[in-house]
mmCIF file as gemmi writes it, N, C-alpha and C atoms, coordinates in Angstrom:
data_model
loop_
_atom_site.group_PDB
_atom_site.id
_atom_site.type_symbol
_atom_site.label_atom_id
_atom_site.label_alt_id
_atom_site.label_comp_id
_atom_site.label_asym_id
_atom_site.label_entity_id
_atom_site.label_seq_id
_atom_site.pdbx_PDB_ins_code
_atom_site.Cartn_x
_atom_site.Cartn_y
_atom_site.Cartn_z
_atom_site.occupancy
_atom_site.B_iso_or_equiv
_atom_site.pdbx_formal_charge
_atom_site.auth_seq_id
_atom_site.auth_asym_id
_atom_site.pdbx_PDB_model_num
ATOM 1 N N . UNK Axp A 1 ? 13.357 3.634 2.45 1 0 ? 1 A 1
ATOM 2 C CA . UNK Axp A 1 ? 12.338 5.232 2.293 1 0 ? 1 A 1
ATOM 3 C C . UNK Axp A 1 ? 14.221 6.027 1.228 1 0 ? 1 A 1
ATOM 4 N N . UNK Axp A 2 ? 13.119 7.102 0.595 1 0 ? 2 A 1
ATOM 5 C CA . UNK Axp A 2 ? 13.916 7.813 0.006 1 0 ? 2 A 1
ATOM 6 C C . UNK Axp A 2 ? 13.18 9.206 0.148 1 0 ? 2 A 1
ATOM 7 N N . UNK Axp A 3 ? 13.965 10.426 -0.178 1 0 ? 3 A 1
ATOM 8 C CA . UNK Axp A 3 ? 13.641 11.623 0.409 1 0 ? 3 A 1
ATOM 9 C C . UNK Axp A 3 ? 13.235 11.837 1.29 1 0 ? 3 A 1
ATOM 10 N N . UNK Axp A 4 ? 14.397 11.38 2.886 1 0 ? 4 A 1
ATOM 11 C CA . UNK Axp A 4 ? 13.125 11.321 3.917 1 0 ? 4 A 1
ATOM 12 C C . UNK Axp A 4 ? 11.965 10.281 4.035 1 0 ? 4 A 1
ATOM 13 N N . UNK Axp A 5 ? 11.336 10.124 3.175 1 0 ? 5 A 1
ATOM 14 C CA . UNK Axp A 5 ? 10.12 9.218 3.422 1 0 ? 5 A 1
ATOM 15 C C . UNK Axp A 5 ? 10.198 7.996 3.267 1 0 ? 5 A 1
ATOM 16 N N . UNK Axp A 6 ? 8.813 7.816 4.224 1 0 ? 6 A 1
ATOM 17 C CA . UNK Axp A 6 ? 9.298 6.682 4.35 1 0 ? 6 A 1
ATOM 18 C C . UNK Axp A 6 ? 8.086 5.417 4.075 1 0 ? 6 A 1
ATOM 19 N N . UNK Axp A 7 ? 8.174 3.986 3.305 1 0 ? 7 A 1
ATOM 20 C CA . UNK Axp A 7 ? 7.267 3.609 1.599 1 0 ? 7 A 1
ATOM 21 C C . UNK Axp A 7 ? 7.038 2.527 3.296 1 0 ? 7 A 1
ATOM 22 N N . UNK Axp A 8 ? 5.208 2.395 2.888 1 0 ? 8 A 1
ATOM 23 C CA . UNK Axp A 8 ? 5.413 0.655 2.836 1 0 ? 8 A 1
ATOM 24 C C . UNK Axp A 8 ? 5.435 -0.426 1.634 1 0 ? 8 A 1
ATOM 25 N N . UNK Axp A 9 ? 5.141 -1.644 1.59 1 0 ? 9 A 1
ATOM 26 C CA . UNK Axp A 9 ? 5.761 -2.319 0.648 1 0 ? 9 A 1
ATOM 27 C C . UNK Axp A 9 ? 5.012 -2.33 -0.295 1 0 ? 9 A 1
ATOM 28 N N . UNK Axp A 10 ? 3.303 -1.95 -0.212 1 0 ? 10 A 1
ATOM 29 C CA . UNK Axp A 10 ? 1.615 -1.618 -0.455 1 0 ? 10 A 1
ATOM 30 C C . UNK Axp A 10 ? 2.227 -0.57 -1.034 1 0 ? 10 A 1
ATOM 31 N N . UNK Axp A 11 ? 1.979 0.627 -0.45 1 0 ? 11 A 1
ATOM 32 C CA . UNK Axp A 11 ? 2.281 1.724 -0.529 1 0 ? 11 A 1
ATOM 33 C C . UNK Axp A 11 ? 3.259 1.882 -2.145 1 0 ? 11 A 1
ATOM 34 N N . UNK Axp A 12 ? 4.407 1.609 -2.181 1 0 ? 12 A 1
ATOM 35 C CA . UNK Axp A 12 ? 5.137 1.21 -2.753 1 0 ? 12 A 1
ATOM 36 C C . UNK Axp A 12 ? 4.282 0.837 -4.065 1 0 ? 12 A 1
ATOM 37 N N . UNK Axp A 13 ? 4.236 -0.315 -4.248 1 0 ? 13 A 1
ATOM 38 C CA . UNK Axp A 13 ? 2.977 -0.815 -5.286 1 0 ? 13 A 1
ATOM 39 C C . UNK Axp A 13 ? 2.661 -0.227 -5.631 1 0 ? 13 A 1
ATOM 40 N N . UNK Axp A 14 ? 1.859 0.638 -4.896 1 0 ? 14 A 1
ATOM 41 C CA . UNK Axp A 14 ? 0.413 0.806 -5.496 1 0 ? 14 A 1
ATOM 42 C C . UNK Axp A 14 ? 1.027 2.106 -6.231 1 0 ? 14 A 1
ATOM 43 N N . UNK Axp A 15 ? 2.339 3.339 -5.769 1 0 ? 15 A 1
ATOM 44 C CA . UNK Axp A 15 ? 2.548 4.235 -6.376 1 0 ? 15 A 1
ATOM 45 C C . UNK Axp A 15 ? 3.857 4.066 -7.719 1 0 ? 15 A 1
ATOM 46 N N . UNK Axp A 16 ? 3.948 2.699 -7.884 1 0 ? 16 A 1
ATOM 47 C CA . UNK Axp A 16 ? 4.669 2.277 -8.98 1 0 ? 16 A 1
ATOM 48 C C . UNK Axp A 16 ? 2.989 1.82 -9.724 1 0 ? 16 A 1
ATOM 49 N N . UNK Axp A 17 ? 1.786 1.346 -9.945 1 0 ? 17 A 1
ATOM 50 C CA . UNK Axp A 17 ? 0.852 0.643 -10.237 1 0 ? 17 A 1
ATOM 51 C C . UNK Axp A 17 ? 0.472 1.991 -10.342 1 0 ? 17 A 1
ATOM 52 N N . UNK Axp A 18 ? -0.474 3.219 -10.472 1 0 ? 18 A 1
ATOM 53 C CA . UNK Axp A 18 ? -0.675 4.309 -10.371 1 0 ? 18 A 1
ATOM 54 C C . UNK Axp A 18 ? 0.331 5.383 -11.675 1 0 ? 18 A 1
ATOM 55 N N . UNK Axp A 19 ? 1.745 5.146 -11.593 1 0 ? 19 A 1
ATOM 56 C CA . UNK Axp A 19 ? 2.495 5.609 -12.191 1 0 ? 19 A 1
ATOM 57 C C . UNK Axp A 19 ? 2.653 4.613 -13.942 1 0 ? 19 A 1
ATOM 58 N N . UNK Axp A 20 ? 1.394 3.053 -13.525 1 0 ? 20 A 1
ATOM 59 C CA . UNK Axp A 20 ? 2.276 2.248 -14.765 1 0 ? 20 A 1
ATOM 60 C C . UNK Axp A 20 ? 0.181 2.846 -15.633 1 0 ? 20 A 1
ATOM 61 N N . UNK Axp A 21 ? -0.352 3.517 -14.266 1 0 ? 21 A 1
ATOM 62 C CA . UNK Axp A 21 ? -1.899 3.579 -14.9 1 0 ? 21 A 1
ATOM 63 C C . UNK Axp A 21 ? -1.905 4.555 -16.341 1 0 ? 21 A 1
ATOM 64 N N . UNK Axp A 22 ? -1.224 5.925 -15.683 1 0 ? 22 A 1
ATOM 65 C CA . UNK Axp A 22 ? -1.188 7.173 -16.102 1 0 ? 22 A 1
ATOM 66 C C . UNK Axp A 22 ? -0.197 7.036 -17.188 1 0 ? 22 A 1
ATOM 67 N N . UNK Axp A 23 ? 0.735 6.253 -17.261 1 0 ? 23 A 1
ATOM 68 C CA . UNK Axp A 23 ? 1.357 6.244 -19.061 1 0 ? 23 A 1
ATOM 69 C C . UNK Axp A 23 ? 0.876 5.235 -19.938 1 0 ? 23 A 1
ATOM 70 N N . UNK Axp A 24 ? -0.122 3.885 -19.07 1 0 ? 24 A 1
ATOM 71 C CA . UNK Axp A 24 ? -1.163 3.584 -19.824 1 0 ? 24 A 1
ATOM 72 C C . UNK Axp A 24 ? -2.561 5.008 -20.724 1 0 ? 24 A 1
ATOM 73 N N . UNK Axp A 25 ? -2.873 5.776 -19.853 1 0 ? 25 A 1
ATOM 74 C CA . UNK Axp A 25 ? -3.535 7.169 -19.688 1 0 ? 25 A 1
ATOM 75 C C . UNK Axp A 25 ? -2.497 7.9 -21.344 1 0 ? 25 A 1
ATOM 76 N N . UNK Axp A 26 ? -1.65 7.266 -21.051 1 0 ? 26 A 1
ATOM 77 C CA . UNK Axp A 26 ? -1.008 7.832 -23.019 1 0 ? 26 A 1
ATOM 78 C C . UNK Axp A 26 ? -1.209 7.731 -23.541 1 0 ? 26 A 1
ATOM 79 N N . UNK Axp A 27 ? -0.751 6.588 -23.704 1 0 ? 27 A 1
ATOM 80 C CA . UNK Axp A 27 ? -0.649 5.224 -24.705 1 0 ? 27 A 1
ATOM 81 C C . UNK Axp A 27 ? -2.527 5.197 -25.569 1 0 ? 27 A 1
ATOM 82 N N . UNK Axp A 28 ? -3.255 4.385 -24.45 1 0 ? 28 A 1
ATOM 83 C CA . UNK Axp A 28 ? -5.016 4.808 -24.653 1 0 ? 28 A 1
ATOM 84 C C . UNK Axp A 28 ? -5.512 5.837 -24.403 1 0 ? 28 A 1
ATOM 85 N N . UNK Axp A 29 ? -6.074 6.654 -24.747 1 0 ? 29 A 1
ATOM 86 C CA . UNK Axp A 29 ? -6.393 7.857 -23.92 1 0 ? 29 A 1
ATOM 87 C C . UNK Axp A 29 ? -7.882 8.087 -23.558 1 0 ? 29 A 1
ATOM 88 N N . UNK Axp A 30 ? -8.318 6.608 -22.931 1 0 ? 30 A 1
ATOM 89 C CA . UNK Axp A 30 ? -9.267 7.049 -22.324 1 0 ? 30 A 1
ATOM 90 C C . UNK Axp A 30 ? -9.476 7.345 -20.963 1 0 ? 30 A 1
ATOM 91 N N . UNK Axp A 31 ? -10.551 7.492 -20.272 1 0 ? 31 A 1
ATOM 92 C CA . UNK Axp A 31 ? -10.612 8.384 -19.563 1 0 ? 31 A 1
ATOM 93 C C . UNK Axp A 31 ? -10.244 7.347 -18.229 1 0 ? 31 A 1
ATOM 94 N N . UNK Axp A 32 ? -9.093 7.207 -16.674 1 0 ? 32 A 1
ATOM 95 C CA . UNK Axp A 32 ? -8.256 6.652 -16.306 1 0 ? 32 A 1
ATOM 96 C C . UNK Axp A 32 ? -9.421 5.951 -15.717 1 0 ? 32 A 1
ATOM 97 N N . UNK Axp A 33 ? -10.726 6.899 -15.174 1 0 ? 33 A 1
ATOM 98 C CA . UNK Axp A 33 ? -12.099 7.065 -14.329 1 0 ? 33 A 1
ATOM 99 C C . UNK Axp A 33 ? -12.61 5.563 -14.882 1 0 ? 33 A 1
ATOM 100 N N . UNK Axp A 34 ? -13.085 5.663 -16.784 1 0 ? 34 A 1
ATOM 101 C CA . UNK Axp A 34 ? -13.452 4.952 -17.016 1 0 ? 34 A 1
ATOM 102 C C . UNK Axp A 34 ? -13.287 3.266 -17.063 1 0 ? 34 A 1
ATOM 103 N N . UNK Axp A 35 ? -11.722 3.162 -17.073 1 0 ? 35 A 1
ATOM 104 C CA . UNK Axp A 35 ? -11.636 1.978 -16.296 1 0 ? 35 A 1
ATOM 105 C C . UNK Axp A 35 ? -11.276 1.393 -15.458 1 0 ? 35 A 1
ATOM 106 N N . UNK Axp A 36 ? -10.727 2.29 -14.833 1 0 ? 36 A 1
ATOM 107 C CA . UNK Axp A 36 ? -11.645 1.844 -13.278 1 0 ? 36 A 1
ATOM 108 C C . UNK Axp A 36 ? -13.419 1.463 -13.163 1 0 ? 36 A 1
ATOM 109 N N . UNK Axp A 37 ? -13.928 2.219 -13.181 1 0 ? 37 A 1
ATOM 110 C CA . UNK Axp A 37 ? -15.16 1.742 -13.416 1 0 ? 37 A 1
ATOM 111 C C . UNK Axp A 37 ? -15.19 0.085 -14.219 1 0 ? 37 A 1
ATOM 112 N N . UNK Axp A 38 ? -15.172 -0.037 -15.477 1 0 ? 38 A 1
ATOM 113 C CA . UNK Axp A 38 ? -15.03 -1.364 -16.17 1 0 ? 38 A 1
ATOM 114 C C . UNK Axp A 38 ? -14.064 -2.455 -15.327 1 0 ? 38 A 1
ATOM 115 N N . UNK Axp A 39 ? -13.565 -2.489 -14.864 1 0 ? 39 A 1
ATOM 116 C CA . UNK Axp A 39 ? -13.006 -3.085 -13.743 1 0 ? 39 A 1
ATOM 117 C C . UNK Axp A 39 ? -13.665 -3.217 -12.812 1 0 ? 39 A 1
ATOM 118 N N . UNK Axp A 40 ? -14.625 -2.581 -11.811 1 0 ? 40 A 1
ATOM 119 C CA . UNK Axp A 40 ? -15.583 -2.855 -11.43 1 0 ? 40 A 1
ATOM 120 C C . UNK Axp A 40 ? -16.453 -3.413 -11.844 1 0 ? 40 A 1
ATOM 121 N N . UNK Axp A 41 ? -17.102 -3.137 -12.743 1 0 ? 41 A 1
ATOM 122 C CA . UNK Axp A 41 ? -18.187 -3.428 -13.243 1 0 ? 41 A 1
ATOM 123 C C . UNK Axp A 41 ? -18.016 -4.954 -12.955 1 0 ? 41 A 1
ATOM 124 N N . UNK Axp A 42 ? -16.817 -5.253 -13.641 1 0 ? 42 A 1
ATOM 125 C CA . UNK Axp A 42 ? -16.771 -7.113 -14.614 1 0 ? 42 A 1
ATOM 126 C C . UNK Axp A 42 ? -16.922 -7.19 -13.361 1 0 ? 42 A 1
ATOM 127 N N . UNK Axp A 43 ? -15.84 -7.045 -12.268 1 0 ? 43 A 1
ATOM 128 C CA . UNK Axp A 43 ? -15.562 -7.828 -10.679 1 0 ? 43 A 1
ATOM 129 C C . UNK Axp A 43 ? -16.833 -7.879 -10.35 1 0 ? 43 A 1
ATOM 130 N N . UNK Axp A 44 ? -17.683 -6.63 -9.962 1 0 ? 44 A 1
ATOM 131 C CA . UNK Axp A 44 ? -18.94 -6.787 -9.309 1 0 ? 44 A 1
ATOM 132 C C . UNK Axp A 44 ? -19.948 -7.811 -10.412 1 0 ? 44 A 1
ATOM 133 N N . UNK Axp A 45 ? -19.969 -7.323 -11.213 1 0 ? 45 A 1
ATOM 134 C CA . UNK Axp A 45 ? -21.541 -7.949 -12.777 1 0 ? 45 A 1
ATOM 135 C C . UNK Axp A 45 ? -21.867 -9.797 -12.075 1 0 ? 45 A 1
ATOM 136 N N . UNK Axp A 46 ? -20.689 -10.14 -11.719 1 0 ? 46 A 1
ATOM 137 C CA . UNK Axp A 46 ? -20.318 -11.715 -11.853 1 0 ? 46 A 1
ATOM 138 C C . UNK Axp A 46 ? -20.531 -12.702 -10.521 1 0 ? 46 A 1
ATOM 139 N N . UNK Axp A 47 ? -20.009 -12.796 -9.37 1 0 ? 47 A 1
ATOM 140 C CA . UNK Axp A 47 ? -19.711 -13.262 -8.716 1 0 ? 47 A 1
ATOM 141 C C . UNK Axp A 47 ? -20.729 -13.677 -7.642 1 0 ? 47 A 1
ATOM 142 N N . UNK Axp A 48 ? -20.601 -15.042 -6.711 1 0 ? 48 A 1
ATOM 143 C CA . UNK Axp A 48 ? -22.351 -14.827 -6.438 1 0 ? 48 A 1
ATOM 144 C C . UNK Axp A 48 ? -21.711 -14.751 -5.456 1 0 ? 48 A 1
ATOM 145 N N . UNK Axp A 49 ? -23.259 -14.994 -4.394 1 0 ? 49 A 1
ATOM 146 C CA . UNK Axp A 49 ? -23.383 -14.528 -3.739 1 0 ? 49 A 1
ATOM 147 C C . UNK Axp A 49 ? -22.164 -15.221 -2.094 1 0 ? 49 A 1
ATOM 148 N N . UNK Axp A 50 ? -21.413 -16.447 -2.379 1 0 ? 50 A 1
ATOM 149 C CA . UNK Axp A 50 ? -20.342 -17.167 -1.884 1 0 ? 50 A 1
ATOM 150 C C . UNK Axp A 50 ? -18.736 -15.512 -2.048 1 0 ? 50 A 1
ATOM 151 N N . UNK Axp A 51 ? -18.5 -15.891 -3.681 1 0 ? 51 A 1
ATOM 152 C CA . UNK Axp A 51 ? -17.984 -15.071 -3.327 1 0 ? 51 A 1
ATOM 153 C C . UNK Axp A 51 ? -17.793 -13.17 -3.297 1 0 ? 51 A 1
ATOM 154 N N . UNK Axp A 52 ? -18.879 -12.846 -2.898 1 0 ? 52 A 1
ATOM 155 C CA . UNK Axp A 52 ? -19.546 -11.89 -2.973 1 0 ? 52 A 1
ATOM 156 C C . UNK Axp A 52 ? -18.994 -11.469 -0.492 1 0 ? 52 A 1
ATOM 157 N N . UNK Axp A 53 ? -19.364 -12.079 -0.458 1 0 ? 53 A 1
ATOM 158 C CA . UNK Axp A 53 ? -18.739 -12.134 0.756 1 0 ? 53 A 1
ATOM 159 C C . UNK Axp A 53 ? -17.034 -13.069 1.671 1 0 ? 53 A 1
ATOM 160 N N . UNK Axp A 54 ? -16.269 -13.409 0.314 1 0 ? 54 A 1
ATOM 161 C CA . UNK Axp A 54 ? -15.375 -14.049 0.233 1 0 ? 54 A 1
ATOM 162 C C . UNK Axp A 54 ? -14.175 -13.079 0.643 1 0 ? 54 A 1
ATOM 163 N N . UNK Axp A 55 ? -12.993 -12.969 1.406 1 0 ? 55 A 1
ATOM 164 C CA . UNK Axp A 55 ? -11.575 -12.385 1.263 1 0 ? 55 A 1
ATOM 165 C C . UNK Axp A 55 ? -10.776 -13.189 0.961 1 0 ? 55 A 1
ATOM 166 N N . UNK Axp A 56 ? -10.107 -12.063 -0.105 1 0 ? 56 A 1
ATOM 167 C CA . UNK Axp A 56 ? -8.854 -13.264 0.103 1 0 ? 56 A 1
ATOM 168 C C . UNK Axp A 56 ? -7.384 -13.027 0.384 1 0 ? 56 A 1
ATOM 169 N N . UNK Axp A 57 ? -7.846 -12.334 1.434 1 0 ? 57 A 1
ATOM 170 C CA . UNK Axp A 57 ? -6.318 -11.894 2.719 1 0 ? 57 A 1
ATOM 171 C C . UNK Axp A 57 ? -7.182 -12.409 3.987 1 0 ? 57 A 1
ATOM 172 N N . UNK Axp A 58 ? -7.099 -10.76 4.47 1 0 ? 58 A 1
ATOM 173 C CA . UNK Axp A 58 ? -7.304 -10.392 6.012 1 0 ? 58 A 1
ATOM 174 C C . UNK Axp A 58 ? -7.871 -9.529 5.647 1 0 ? 58 A 1
ATOM 175 N N . UNK Axp A 59 ? -7.971 -8.681 4.66 1 0 ? 59 A 1
ATOM 176 C CA . UNK Axp A 59 ? -8.518 -8.094 4.151 1 0 ? 59 A 1
ATOM 177 C C . UNK Axp A 59 ? -10.251 -7.711 4.153 1 0 ? 59 A 1
ATOM 178 N N . UNK Axp A 60 ? -10.962 -6.765 3.868 1 0 ? 60 A 1
ATOM 179 C CA . UNK Axp A 60 ? -12.205 -6.317 3.075 1 0 ? 60 A 1
ATOM 180 C C . UNK Axp A 60 ? -12.832 -7.835 2.104 1 0 ? 60 A 1
ATOM 181 N N . UNK Axp A 61 ? -14.345 -8.273 2.282 1 0 ? 61 A 1
ATOM 182 C CA . UNK Axp A 61 ? -14.359 -9.103 1.178 1 0 ? 61 A 1
ATOM 183 C C . UNK Axp A 61 ? -15.397 -8.052 -0.36 1 0 ? 61 A 1
ATOM 184 N N . UNK Axp A 62 ? -15.27 -8.697 -1.187 1 0 ? 62 A 1
ATOM 185 C CA . UNK Axp A 62 ? -15.766 -8.117 -2.254 1 0 ? 62 A 1
ATOM 186 C C . UNK Axp A 62 ? -17.284 -7.337 -1.394 1 0 ? 62 A 1
ATOM 187 N N . UNK Axp A 63 ? -18.464 -7.522 -1.328 1 0 ? 63 A 1
ATOM 188 C CA . UNK Axp A 63 ? -19.217 -6.468 -0.178 1 0 ? 63 A 1
ATOM 189 C C . UNK Axp A 63 ? -18.906 -5.476 -0.113 1 0 ? 63 A 1
ATOM 190 N N . UNK Axp A 64 ? -18.315 -5.204 1.481 1 0 ? 64 A 1
ATOM 191 C CA . UNK Axp A 64 ? -18.168 -4.669 1.994 1 0 ? 64 A 1
ATOM 192 C C . UNK Axp A 64 ? -17.238 -4.084 1.24 1 0 ? 64 A 1
ATOM 193 N N . UNK Axp A 65 ? -16.381 -3.42 -0.114 1 0 ? 65 A 1
ATOM 194 C CA . UNK Axp A 65 ? -15.348 -3.566 -0.411 1 0 ? 65 A 1
ATOM 195 C C . UNK Axp A 65 ? -16.697 -2.227 -1.458 1 0 ? 65 A 1
ATOM 196 N N . UNK Axp A 66 ? -17.503 -2.985 -1.967 1 0 ? 66 A 1
ATOM 197 C CA . UNK Axp A 66 ? -18.377 -2.526 -3.03 1 0 ? 66 A 1
ATOM 198 C C . UNK Axp A 66 ? -19.418 -1.359 -2.316 1 0 ? 66 A 1
ATOM 199 N N . UNK Axp A 67 ? -19.745 -1.708 -0.991 1 0 ? 67 A 1
ATOM 200 C CA . UNK Axp A 67 ? -20.481 -0.29 0.089 1 0 ? 67 A 1
ATOM 201 C C . UNK Axp A 67 ? -19.719 0.989 1.282 1 0 ? 67 A 1
ATOM 202 N N . UNK Axp A 68 ? -18.232 0.445 0.822 1 0 ? 68 A 1
ATOM 203 C CA . UNK Axp A 68 ? -17.585 1.559 0.855 1 0 ? 68 A 1
ATOM 204 C C . UNK Axp A 68 ? -17.173 2.343 -0.028 1 0 ? 68 A 1
ATOM 205 N N . UNK Axp A 69 ? -17.043 1.699 -1.151 1 0 ? 69 A 1
ATOM 206 C CA . UNK Axp A 69 ? -17.34 3.39 -1.907 1 0 ? 69 A 1
ATOM 207 C C . UNK Axp A 69 ? -18.391 3.455 -2.553 1 0 ? 69 A 1
ATOM 208 N N . UNK Axp A 70 ? -19.232 2.944 -2.391 1 0 ? 70 A 1
ATOM 209 C CA . UNK Axp A 70 ? -20.809 3.776 -3.07 1 0 ? 70 A 1
ATOM 210 C C . UNK Axp A 70 ? -20.667 4.957 -2.249 1 0 ? 70 A 1
ATOM 211 N N . UNK Axp A 71 ? -20.023 4.783 -0.393 1 0 ? 71 A 1
ATOM 212 C CA . UNK Axp A 71 ? -20.637 6.55 0.03 1 0 ? 71 A 1
ATOM 213 C C . UNK Axp A 71 ? -19.12 6.939 0.402 1 0 ? 71 A 1
ATOM 214 N N . UNK Axp A 72 ? -17.904 6.696 -0.356 1 0 ? 72 A 1
ATOM 215 C CA . UNK Axp A 72 ? -16.702 7.027 -0.743 1 0 ? 72 A 1
ATOM 216 C C . UNK Axp A 72 ? -17.126 8.046 -1.59 1 0 ? 72 A 1
ATOM 217 N N . UNK Axp A 73 ? -17.301 9.359 -0.62 1 0 ? 73 A 1
ATOM 218 C CA . UNK Axp A 73 ? -17.188 10.635 -1.615 1 0 ? 73 A 1
ATOM 219 C C . UNK Axp A 73 ? -16.732 11.547 -1.693 1 0 ? 73 A 1
ATOM 220 N N . UNK Axp A 74 ? -15.398 11.701 -0.726 1 0 ? 74 A 1
ATOM 221 C CA . UNK Axp A 74 ? -14.782 12.783 0.159 1 0 ? 74 A 1
ATOM 222 C C . UNK Axp A 74 ? -14.033 13.585 -0.688 1 0 ? 74 A 1
ATOM 223 N N . UNK Axp A 75 ? -13.027 13.167 -1.815 1 0 ? 75 A 1
ATOM 224 C CA . UNK Axp A 75 ? -12.812 13.45 -2.73 1 0 ? 75 A 1
ATOM 225 C C . UNK Axp A 75 ? -13.07 14.107 -3.591 1 0 ? 75 A 1
ATOM 226 N N . UNK Axp A 76 ? -14.461 13.972 -4.4 1 0 ? 76 A 1
ATOM 227 C CA . UNK Axp A 76 ? -15.618 14.804 -5.17 1 0 ? 76 A 1
ATOM 228 C C . UNK Axp A 76 ? -16.311 15.527 -3.88 1 0 ? 76 A 1
ATOM 229 N N . UNK Axp A 77 ? -16.74 15.562 -2.449 1 0 ? 77 A 1
ATOM 230 C CA . UNK Axp A 77 ? -16.7 16.582 -2.038 1 0 ? 77 A 1
ATOM 231 C C . UNK Axp A 77 ? -15.899 18.249 -1.627 1 0 ? 77 A 1
ATOM 232 N N . UNK Axp A 78 ? -14.29 17.057 -1.687 1 0 ? 78 A 1
ATOM 233 C CA . UNK Axp A 78 ? -13.611 18.458 -0.733 1 0 ? 78 A 1
ATOM 234 C C . UNK Axp A 78 ? -13.388 19.223 -2.501 1 0 ? 78 A 1
ATOM 235 N N . UNK Axp A 79 ? -13.748 18.803 -3.611 1 0 ? 79 A 1
ATOM 236 C CA . UNK Axp A 79 ? -13.751 19.468 -5.036 1 0 ? 79 A 1
ATOM 237 C C . UNK Axp A 79 ? -14.642 20.389 -5.093 1 0 ? 79 A 1
ATOM 238 N N . UNK Axp A 80 ? -15.959 19.665 -4.513 1 0 ? 80 A 1
ATOM 239 C CA . UNK Axp A 80 ? -17.241 20.751 -5.188 1 0 ? 80 A 1
ATOM 240 C C . UNK Axp A 80 ? -17.974 20.72 -6.343 1 0 ? 80 A 1
ATOM 241 N N . UNK Axp A 81 ? -18.922 21.66 -6.616 1 0 ? 81 A 1
ATOM 242 C CA . UNK Axp A 81 ? -19.501 21.632 -7.587 1 0 ? 81 A 1
ATOM 243 C C . UNK Axp A 81 ? -18.089 21.941 -9.302 1 0 ? 81 A 1
ATOM 244 N N . UNK Axp A 82 ? -18.138 21.003 -10.443 1 0 ? 82 A 1
ATOM 245 C CA . UNK Axp A 82 ? -17.2 21.781 -11.332 1 0 ? 82 A 1
ATOM 246 C C . UNK Axp A 82 ? -17.739 22.515 -12.063 1 0 ? 82 A 1
ATOM 247 N N . UNK Axp A 83 ? -18.697 22.987 -12.356 1 0 ? 83 A 1
ATOM 248 C CA . UNK Axp A 83 ? -19.132 23.902 -13.374 1 0 ? 83 A 1
ATOM 249 C C . UNK Axp A 83 ? -18.779 25.3 -12.869 1 0 ? 83 A 1
């Protein structure tokens, strides 16, 4: 617990990872979204159907994640038209 907040180990790891990505952006001033898109494109570009339908643990399969993220526009919709 820090500052009266309780974090799960996974949330703490995500926070550290985000912090590292932010500092990486200072060293390599490319868009964070461009890097993330490249990672997803690499991950989704070569798997076999069996790999798409396999989960490395108890979570979603790669195919399920891809479909979930495709429909995930909540934050963009919340921002609205950026122009």
